[in-house]
C-alpha atoms as one frame of an Amber mdcrd trajectory, in Angstrom:
protein
 108.441  99.480  99.242 106.403 102.386  98.066 106.432 103.023  93.977 108.711
 105.773  92.707 106.997 107.627  90.078 109.400 108.160  87.235 108.174 111.376
  85.218 109.145 110.262  81.838 107.449 109.474  78.683 107.543 105.541  77.536
 109.138 104.865  74.589 108.972 101.495  72.128 112.575  99.236  72.189 114.790
  98.930  71.235 116.417 101.738  73.411 116.062 102.230  76.902 112.924 103.460
  78.035 112.582 106.615  80.696 110.866 105.336  84.095 107.760 106.919  83.771
 105.257 107.905  81.566 101.402 109.231  81.390  99.620 106.605  79.593  96.754
 107.867  77.415  94.157 105.934  75.480  90.453 106.905  74.625  87.851 104.976
  76.651  85.667 103.946  73.725  88.827 102.367  72.428  89.392 100.192  75.280
  89.269  96.563  74.658  89.730  93.188  76.363  90.774  89.700  75.190  91.165
  86.970  76.909  94.500  85.601  78.034  96.054  82.017  77.350  97.273  81.563
  80.673  96.049  81.545  83.845  98.900  82.394  85.752 100.478  85.876  85.473
 104.142  86.793  84.416 106.333  88.408  86.425 106.868  91.246  83.976 103.539
  91.700  83.394 101.346  94.314  85.060  97.787  92.316  83.887  96.298  89.647
  81.736  93.154  90.381  79.832  90.533  87.435  80.379  87.303  88.379  78.526
  86.086  90.312  75.489  83.769  93.524  75.875  83.376  96.676  74.407  80.990
  99.717  75.364  78.351 100.671  73.033  78.750 104.714  72.099  75.483 106.409
  72.722  74.253 109.730  72.208  70.966 111.910  71.772  71.422 114.129  68.947
  73.055 111.480  66.381  73.011 108.072  65.523  75.472 105.496  67.026  77.243
 104.794  64.079  77.963 108.337  63.344  79.192 109.324  67.024  81.046 106.063
  66.764  82.999 107.292  63.373  83.474 110.639  65.086  85.308 109.345  68.332
  87.604 107.399  66.317  88.784 110.095  64.373  90.397 111.409  67.402  93.734
 109.291  67.224  94.759 108.212  71.266  98.369 108.713  72.008 100.099 105.682
  73.621 103.660 104.977  74.235 103.571 103.283  70.975 103.193 106.477  68.838
 106.229 108.302  70.142 109.565 107.740  68.362 112.595 105.695  69.761 114.348
 107.749  72.526 111.633 109.988  73.279 112.225 111.269  77.172 110.443 113.663
  79.451 110.216 116.841  77.771 110.867 115.459  74.174 107.981 116.555  71.458
 106.483 113.247  70.490 105.029 112.906  66.528 101.537 112.906  66.154  99.904
 109.383  65.051  98.074 109.148  62.032  95.927 106.405  63.098  94.451 105.422
  66.374  96.808 103.367  68.655  95.476 100.755  70.531  97.000  98.965  73.413
  98.469  95.657  73.566  96.289  92.878  74.841  99.527  91.261  75.242 101.623
  93.465  77.384  99.818  96.474  78.631  96.633  96.647  81.092  92.924  97.412
  80.281  93.231 101.056  79.000  90.671 103.664  80.502  90.411 107.289  79.562
  92.259 109.853  81.707  89.964 111.760  82.004  90.320 113.368  78.661  94.230
 113.356  78.557  94.073 111.911  74.877  92.197 114.795  73.418  94.355 117.247
  75.199  97.807 115.571  74.105  96.624 115.910  70.258  96.306 119.397  71.070
  99.621 120.036  72.383 101.015 118.042  69.440  99.392 120.117  66.720 100.441
 123.222  68.653 104.181 121.968  68.834 103.664 121.688  72.943 102.993 125.611
  72.857 100.055 127.190  74.161  97.493 127.919  71.929  96.732 130.842  69.780
  93.264 132.875  70.088  90.585 131.729  67.841  89.295 133.797  64.820  86.264
 135.593  65.411  83.321 132.981  64.661  80.633 133.921  62.085  78.829 130.786
  62.343  75.311 130.372  61.075  72.680 129.539  63.466  71.203 126.109  63.380
  67.758 124.895  65.039  67.145 125.595  68.540  67.150 123.343  71.248  64.202
 121.867  73.309  62.130 125.062  74.571  62.695 122.986  78.396  66.590 122.864
  77.970  68.123 124.901  80.758  71.780 123.313  80.064  73.373 120.579  77.832
  74.784 117.686  79.801  78.260 115.925  78.861  77.688 112.581  77.803  81.366
 111.510  77.030  84.003 111.795  79.529  86.904 113.535  78.166  84.609 115.725
  75.296  86.862 118.038  73.748  85.952 121.862  73.723  87.149 124.206  70.972
  87.319 128.159  70.337  85.279 127.462  67.027  82.581 125.580  65.518  85.414
 123.223  63.877  87.475 119.811  64.988  90.449 121.873  63.557  89.933 124.833
  65.990  92.032 125.068  69.009  91.187 123.273  71.850  90.573 124.876  75.065
  90.501 121.898  77.019  88.113 118.584  77.921  85.241 118.086  80.328  83.956
 115.409  82.010  80.669 113.457  81.621  77.793 114.467  83.808  78.718 118.472
  83.801  75.824 120.809  82.892  77.217 123.936  80.669  75.226 127.028  79.652
  74.800 127.177  75.619  73.427 129.991  73.780  72.316 128.455  70.725  73.224
 125.802  67.985  75.459 126.464  65.427  76.528 124.870  62.199  80.162 123.707
  61.732  82.843 121.407  60.293  84.283 118.152  61.984  81.026 116.788  64.224
  78.878 114.430  62.446  76.261 115.932  62.687  77.496 119.129  61.324  76.298
 120.734  64.278  77.925 122.769  67.247  76.572 123.921  70.535  78.088 127.306
  71.644  78.448 127.852  75.233  77.535 130.660  77.481  81.805 131.063  77.712
  81.628 131.601  73.638  83.412 127.906  73.653  82.084 125.226  71.218  81.205
 121.196  71.814  80.137 118.960  69.380  76.682 117.870  70.135  77.303 114.288
  69.826  79.272 114.640  72.923  76.078 116.483  74.814  72.719 115.896  75.289
  69.863 119.187  76.675  69.035 119.021  80.353  66.118 120.399  81.847  68.920
 121.261  85.117  70.401 124.175  85.280  74.399 124.453  84.638  76.652 123.050
  87.368  79.669 120.195  87.702  79.553 116.762  87.766  78.255 115.818  91.658
  81.554 113.299  92.223  84.077 115.689  91.351  83.075 117.603  94.475  85.935
 116.334  97.055  85.661 116.356 100.527  87.290 119.818 101.856  88.707 118.190
 104.658  90.375 115.290 102.796  93.981 115.483 101.550  93.325 113.868  98.118
  90.316 114.024  95.909  90.025 110.067  95.556  90.487 106.765  97.647  94.098
 105.579  96.549  95.511 101.942  97.889  98.359 100.114  96.555  98.708  96.469
  95.911 100.328  94.673  98.393 101.450  91.567  96.500 102.400  90.666  93.163
 100.063  88.828  91.042  97.076  90.335  92.868  94.203  89.467  90.409  90.936
  91.657  90.052  87.724  90.561  88.569  84.379  91.523  86.804  82.288  90.324
  89.482  83.121  89.302  93.105  81.915  86.025  92.329  84.423  85.548  89.748
  86.921  85.520  92.526  85.739  81.362  93.447  86.310  80.556  89.976  89.953
  82.045  89.531  88.508  83.746  86.526  90.089  87.122  86.305  90.336  90.185
  84.235  94.172  91.230  85.098  96.953  90.775  87.608  98.381  93.882  89.095
 102.055  94.032  90.101 103.088  94.816  93.941 103.068  98.539  94.489 100.702
  99.275  91.803  98.598 102.031  92.516  94.425 101.844  92.258  91.600 104.047
  92.842  89.185 102.751  95.360  85.083 103.490  94.267  83.521 101.260  96.498
  83.347  98.321  98.714  81.358  94.982  99.013  81.442  91.671 100.928  80.340
  88.606  98.913  80.431  85.028 100.176  81.920  86.205 103.281  85.253  87.934
 101.194  85.848  91.407 101.280  86.436  93.197  97.977  87.257  96.595  96.880
  86.081  97.941  93.368  88.329 100.113  91.267  87.860 103.230  89.200  88.194
 100.677  86.146  84.923  98.604  87.713  86.956  95.563  88.993  87.053  93.950
  91.904  89.915  92.912  94.331  90.111  90.971  97.468  90.580  93.560 100.164
  93.288  91.837 102.267  95.447  92.518  98.835  95.909  96.395  99.202  96.374
  98.704 101.710  95.097 102.618 101.635  96.990 105.902 101.620  96.145 109.332
 102.138  99.289 110.698 101.405 101.914 113.059 103.633 100.354 115.586 106.131
 103.207 118.026 105.115 102.543 121.412 103.738 103.956 124.729 103.024 103.145
 128.073 104.235 101.393 130.696 102.971 103.174 134.376 102.927 101.859 137.405
 104.203 102.231 140.197 101.280 105.111 142.629 102.860 106.101 140.514 105.589
 110.009 139.420 104.947 110.945 135.833 103.673 112.214 134.471 106.595 110.942
 130.705 106.578 113.162 127.639 106.433 112.501 123.718 107.017 114.616 121.443
 108.677 115.987 119.088 106.425 117.891 116.904 108.523 117.016 115.020 111.411
 117.603 114.860 114.533 118.132 118.964 114.017 119.960 120.616 116.999 118.802
 123.714 118.393 121.633 125.222 120.539 121.557 128.067 123.037 124.351 130.023
 121.248 126.588 128.429 118.383 128.996 126.003 119.741 126.768 126.332 122.958
 124.768 123.536 124.793 121.552 121.795 123.021 118.363 123.145 123.979 116.285
 121.149 122.044 115.691 119.167 119.034 113.577 119.521 116.087 112.479 117.198
 113.604 112.402 116.794 109.830 109.912 118.991 108.354 109.620 121.730 111.307
 109.005 125.201 110.018 110.862 127.669 111.745 111.962 131.568 110.971 115.184
 133.120 110.528 116.425 136.013 112.004 120.038 136.033 110.656 122.045 134.230
 108.864 125.844 134.200 109.605 127.518 131.366 107.257 127.593 128.240 109.311
 125.204 129.201 112.208 121.563 130.833 111.925 119.940 132.623 114.180 115.682
 131.799 115.069 113.517 133.947 115.620 112.635 133.737 119.620 115.822 132.527
 120.249 118.194 129.483 119.918 120.609 128.612 117.088 120.854 126.084 114.386
 123.318 125.078 111.654 122.506 126.533 108.317 123.255 123.494 106.648 120.482
 121.751 108.714 117.870 124.091 107.127 115.809 124.445 103.605 115.761 128.206
 103.585 113.367 130.073 101.412 114.961 132.944  98.998 113.213 135.725  97.589
 114.137 136.742  93.935 113.327 139.316  91.367 110.651 138.155  88.768 111.960
 136.826  85.462 112.161 138.946  82.503 108.565 139.432  80.758 106.893 138.703
  84.387 104.366 141.809  84.421 103.626 143.161  88.330 100.656 141.102  88.254
 101.610 137.676  87.093 101.926 134.603  89.018 105.310 132.584  88.498 107.155
 130.101  90.105 110.564 129.565  91.266 112.305 126.289  92.388 115.623 126.203
  93.869 116.944 122.445  93.084 120.029 122.522  95.686 117.946 123.569  98.398
 114.689 121.774  97.173 112.311 125.264  97.848 109.684 126.280  95.829 108.665
 129.629  96.299 105.596 130.865  94.599 104.864 134.794  93.589 102.520 137.589
  92.283 104.794 139.867  90.508 107.751 140.173  92.888 105.707 139.352  95.915
 105.975 135.979  97.298 102.953 134.457  98.683 103.506 131.032  99.045 106.231
 128.710  99.978 107.029 124.872 100.618 109.451 121.952 100.343 109.508 119.959
  96.916 111.492 116.900  95.529 112.663 117.036  91.863 114.752 114.872  90.200
 117.518 112.643  91.310 120.739 113.990  90.497 121.325 111.495  87.938 121.435
 112.409  83.689 118.481 110.505  83.397 116.536 111.532  86.086 117.157 115.302
  86.784 114.858 118.430  86.742 115.129 120.871  83.526 116.709 123.878  84.372
 115.440 127.165  82.634 112.194 129.096  82.031 109.072 127.314  81.425 105.285
 128.115  80.920 102.643 126.045  82.315 101.114 124.820  78.904  98.302 122.278
  80.266  96.494 121.631  83.662  94.982 117.863  84.208  92.816 117.167  87.327
  94.230 113.670  86.845  96.830 111.599  84.755  97.042 107.722  84.582 101.041
 107.027  85.301 103.386 103.914  84.295 106.036 102.142  82.695 104.446  98.852
  82.305 106.189  98.592  78.926 109.218  98.372  80.449 111.173  95.337  80.344
 114.871  96.275  81.397 113.533  97.096  84.799 113.004  94.265  87.432 109.708
  95.955  88.943 107.321  97.897  86.665 104.873 100.241  88.697 101.151 101.897
  87.696  99.388 104.533  89.625  96.195 105.790  88.773  94.680 108.817  88.735
  97.507 110.997  90.105  96.042 114.395  90.777  96.414 118.071  90.347  99.149
 117.754  87.141 100.644 120.860  85.607 102.960 120.381  82.944 105.314 123.156
  81.979 107.838 121.574  79.431 106.701 118.297  77.453 105.355 116.117  79.966
 107.603 117.540  83.189 105.426 118.859  85.338 103.945 119.398  88.759 101.735
 116.523  90.514 100.797 115.435  93.681 103.018 112.489  95.164 100.996 110.345
  97.932 103.245 107.625  97.982 106.216 108.961  99.846 107.134 111.750 102.498
 110.456 113.062 101.486 110.093 116.059 100.554 112.937 118.507 100.785 115.059
 115.647  99.155 115.835 114.545  95.059 113.427 111.600  94.455 111.555 111.781
  91.281 112.739 111.014  87.711 112.348 114.734  86.590 108.711 116.048  87.527
 108.460 118.143  90.595 106.632 116.078  93.408 104.381 117.831  95.720 102.401
 117.178  98.430  99.092 116.788  98.438  97.803 119.720 100.196 100.730 121.695
  98.402  99.640 120.427  94.697  96.076 121.322  95.601  96.876 124.332  96.428
  99.645 125.090  93.726  96.568 123.654  90.972  94.445 126.800  92.030  96.959
 129.148  92.482  98.520 129.004  88.748  97.049 130.206  85.036  94.595 129.015
  83.652  92.096 128.101  86.305  90.684 124.411  85.872  86.528 125.001  85.930
  84.759 122.585  88.199  83.567 119.694  85.797  86.579 120.051  83.840  89.230
 117.479  83.376  91.991 119.616  81.609  92.501 123.068  80.367  95.261 124.629
  77.784  95.735 128.253  78.263  95.086 131.106  75.817  97.335 134.533  75.712
  94.700 136.624  77.594  95.002 134.079  80.500  98.719 134.929  81.105  99.870
 131.764  81.481 102.222 130.767  84.636 105.689 131.162  84.340 107.944 128.506
  86.086 111.706 129.146  86.856 114.024 126.270  87.884 117.530 126.667  88.866
């Protein structure tokens, strides 16, 4: 059974937790502790077996100083949220770093900088950041003469609008990304007291970077194949209690690090045959016996780009089998599969006439509808309209529709419904881990690593790719708006602000003209 991604933020007991969360923690704060039992319980997603740590390193400051700097940034986990928090609620910023529970939570790894982004969002009240004040920082000693760029060495390094840790955050950047820079300046909140000013007038604490002789450019591993539907290789666990090992040799001693629940989603970064047994390597550098997973590449469904000036006449078959009639109440001339794209010439109540001939029952179709822009949307602004009843999304520039597709919004229940109203995209994330592993009131937990192309528009309600189902055109989620992989990728590039190559996350500023989302 494929997992059903619930778009909620988990909360601690005693109240019931919603069914989905974007789980975050700082990579440098990850820890592993040895389990007392070799047999994983049904309710637990893992059992830690070893104790390891990743030392901090930097070329421009002592290790201890860099470590203190990273520890000053709190990690947001479900434990830091107030009781009863649901999708879209405003969480409370923690005052100290929250470590994941080794007794119940799996080994946590950073979601490519989401922790820093959420901390920024809390400080901003889930709203867009204000424009930074004019920076008049004092210049520090120059970088080495051979340096052509600065390379990020800490995944999820925060980028600020000023040389101050209290300044507004613009986003986070992935390790290995090289940035152009103009100077080193003195500032506050960086353990060395020095910030690097990028060529885009942004600032990054120099403990997160090192000089590089190479020109600016993104990290190589971010360049996904243009022909693939997904940016990484994804697989789902086939059997409950499937174990993950630090090294393939540990498989033969049953010395495991964690155990996965059935249906848990992992990112596969490599494969190896050891002593005749095939293994896959996860994003967290653990090894799983390959027979315990099955790979997925997501639905092939995709929406349609619309030519400006053309009528918005597209619709999709939402039921199957759907019959095409010679005329209303006439003989059936053919049948169409669900998700088949058709063009409507005219609709007359129960019946719709197709371009090129034939009639279909209107109830069997999900038709895109043209609407006027909401108040405040300028002629060149991009915005998105979602019709919940039809499960149809149309993306516009001003009053011109440019793209239409089917979606899966929240189920028609009070606990899972997608909120109606006008919103703005407040953060975009390349990836986000999602799980409900803290819940004890459900028969089965789920966890999915690196859900791609995430765009939040109201708290933790957002758009994201759903590669575990092909039910677009029907309500299915627990609040978020599910898109096929192709559609999620396209919509991610369509909206503002643009996520630059090598960046993990970006927060909008007023000059970005943040994308409006209308849900009705």
